[in-house]
C-alpha positions in Angstrom: 40.2 65.3 24.7 40.6 66.0 28.4 37.7 66.7 30.4 37.8 69.8 32.5 38.4 69.5 36.1 35.4 70.8 37.3 33.2 68.6 35.3 34.8 65.8 36.2 34.0 66.6 39.7 30.5 67.2 39.0 30.3 63.9 36.9 31.8 62.2 39.9 29.4 64.0 42.2 26.3 62.8 40.4 27.9 59.4 40.0 28.1 59.3 44.3 24.8 60.3 45.5 23.0 57.6 42.6 25.0 54.9 44.7 24.4 56.0 47.8 20.5 56.1 46.8 20.9 52.1 45.9 22.4 51.3 48.9 19.3 52.6 50.7 17.3 50.9 48.7 18.9 47.4 49.0 18.9 48.2 52.8 15.3 48.6 53.3 13.9 46.1 50.8 15.3 43.3 53.2 12.7 41.8 55.4 14.5 40.9 59.0 12.7 37.8 60.7 11.5 38.6 63.5 13.8 37.0 66.8 12.0 34.5 69.3 12.9 36.9 72.2 10.0 39.2 70.9 7.2 37.2 69.8 4.0 38.3 70.8 3.0 37.2 74.3 -0.1 35.3 74.7 -3.3 37.0 75.6 -4.9 36.7 78.6 -7.7 35.5 77.5 -6.3 32.5 75.9 -8.0 29.5 77.1 -5.6 27.2 79.8 -6.3 23.6 78.4 -7.8 21.1 81.6 -4.7 18.9 82.9 -6.3 15.5 83.4 -4.5 13.1 85.9 -1.8 10.5 84.0 0.3 7.7 84.6 3.5 8.6 86.5 6.4 8.5 84.2 8.9 5.6 84.9 11.7 8.3 85.5 10.0 10.8 87.8 11.1 11.0 91.5 9.5 8.2 93.8 6.8 9.8 95.9 7.4 9.5 99.7 4.5 7.8 102.3 3.8 11.6 103.4 2.8 12.5 99.6 1.1 9.6 99.2 -1.2 10.2 102.2 -1.5 13.5 101.5 -3.3 12.4 97.7 -5.5 10.1 99.7 -6.8 13.0 102.0 -7.2 14.7 98.8 -9.5 12.3 97.5 -7.0 11.9 94.5 -7.0 8.4 94.7 -6.3 7.3 91.7 -3.1 9.4 92.1 -2.2 8.0 95.3 -2.6 4.1 94.4 0.2 4.8 91.5 2.1 6.8 93.7 1.7 3.9 96.4 2.8 1.1 93.7 5.6 3.2 92.5 6.9 3.6 95.8 6.9 -0.1 96.1 8.4 -1.0 93.5 11.8 0.1 95.9 10.3 0.0 99.0 8.1 -3.4 98.8 9.0 -4.0 102.7 7.3 -0.7 103.7 4.7 -2.2 105.5 3.1 1.4 106.4 2.6 2.1 102.8 1.5 -1.6 101.9 -1.4 -0.7 104.9 -2.2 2.6 103.0 -2.6 0.8 99.6 -4.8 -1.1 101.3 -6.8 1.7 102.6 -6.8 3.5 99.5 -8.0 0.3 97.4 -10.9 0.1 100.0 -12.4 3.4 99.6 -12.1 2.9 95.7 -14.0 0.1 95.9 -11.4 -2.3 95.5 -12.4 -4.6 98.2 -10.8 -8.1 96.7 -7.8 -6.1 95.7 -7.4 -4.9 99.6 -8.1 -8.3 101.1 -5.4 -9.8 99.2 -2.9 -6.8 100.5 -3.8 -7.5 103.8 -3.7 -11.0 103.7 -0.5 -10.7 102.4 0.7 -8.5 105.2 -1.0 -10.7 108.0 1.8 -13.5 106.5 4.9 -11.0 105.9 4.1 -8.6 108.9 2.4 -10.7 111.3 3.8 -8.4 114.2 1.1 -5.5 112.8 -1.7 -5.9 114.3 -4.2 -3.0 112.2 -4.1 -5.4 109.0 -6.3 -7.9 111.0 -8.3 -5.7 112.1 -9.4 -4.6 108.7 -8.9 -7.4 106.8 -11.4 -8.8 109.6 -14.2 -5.7 108.6 -13.9 -6.4 104.8 -14.4 -10.0 105.6 -17.5 -9.1 107.6 -18.9 -6.8 104.3 -18.6 -9.6 102.5 -20.3 -11.9 105.0 -17.8 -14.0 105.6 -18.2 -14.0 109.0 -16.2 -16.9 110.6 -13.7 -15.6 108.8 -13.9 -12.6 110.3 -13.8 -13.9 113.3 -11.0 -16.0 113.1 -8.6 -13.0 111.8 -9.6 -11.5 115.0 -8.7 -14.0 117.1 -5.3 -14.2 115.6 -4.7 -10.0 116.1 -5.8 -11.0 119.9 -3.0 -13.5 120.2 -0.5 -10.9 118.5 -1.2 -8.2 120.9 -3.7 -9.2 123.8 -4.2 -5.8 124.7 -5.9 -4.9 121.5 -9.1 -3.0 122.4 -10.5 -2.3 118.8 -9.9 -5.7 118.1 -12.2 -7.0 121.2 -14.5 -4.3 120.2 -15.0 -5.5 116.6 -14.9 -9.7 118.0 -17.8 -8.4 120.2 -19.6 -7.1 117.5 -19.1 -10.3 115.1 -20.3 -12.5 117.7 -23.6 -10.5 118.1 -23.5 -10.5 114.3 -23.2 -14.3 114.8 -25.6 -14.5 116.9 -28.2 -12.8 115.3 -27.8 -14.6 111.9 -27.8 -18.5 114.0 -30.8 -17.1 115.6 -32.4 -16.2 112.0 -31.3 -19.3 110.8 -33.4 -20.9 114.1 -36.1 -19.6 113.1 -36.3 -20.4 110.0 -36.5 -24.0 110.7 -38.8 -23.4 114.4 -41.0 -20.3 113.5 -43.4 -20.9 116.2 -40.9 -21.2 119.1 -41.7 -17.9 121.0 -38.5 -18.5 123.4 -36.6 -18.5 120.6 -38.1 -15.3 119.1 -37.9 -13.8 122.2 -34.6 -13.9 122.4 -33.8 -13.3 119.0 -35.9 -10.2 119.7 -33.0 -9.1 122.5 -30.4 -8.8 120.0 -32.3 -6.5 117.3 
């Protein structure tokens, strides 16, 4: 028996309404993952970790002499030394940076390493007089007064008008004289003339 058209239309309307409600329920049931772009930003109260100095990566840009000098003047000696070494790996003939390296080592208290660098410089760059002077100062600090005298005399052979070398050589001669008088007084402590001469230098 055929249904009346009005009844068919009513049944179809009921079915369509049910499908629509099912579709909405399905859509709201699906959870959409948040986009990375919508991630919650860090709070301004999030603590910032302290960054410590680390060795320069092998593939990092080589520092310039000016940048190395800046690090040294700021007291960042370890970083300055690493930058100097990296620079010298590809610019081994740069006497200016070698001398700067020696100064950095001296400030770090690595006197023996500084002496090694400066000794090498007097052989590789004999025309540079400042390494002689600094080397003499380090020798003197270690009590190697005769070595200091010889190196200053070499500096004056390279540059006869080097006033600083003359001044340091004069100070060195005074130190040698005091040392000699002190030794003499140990051998002859009652010598008044010797003591008077020694007192004039002190």
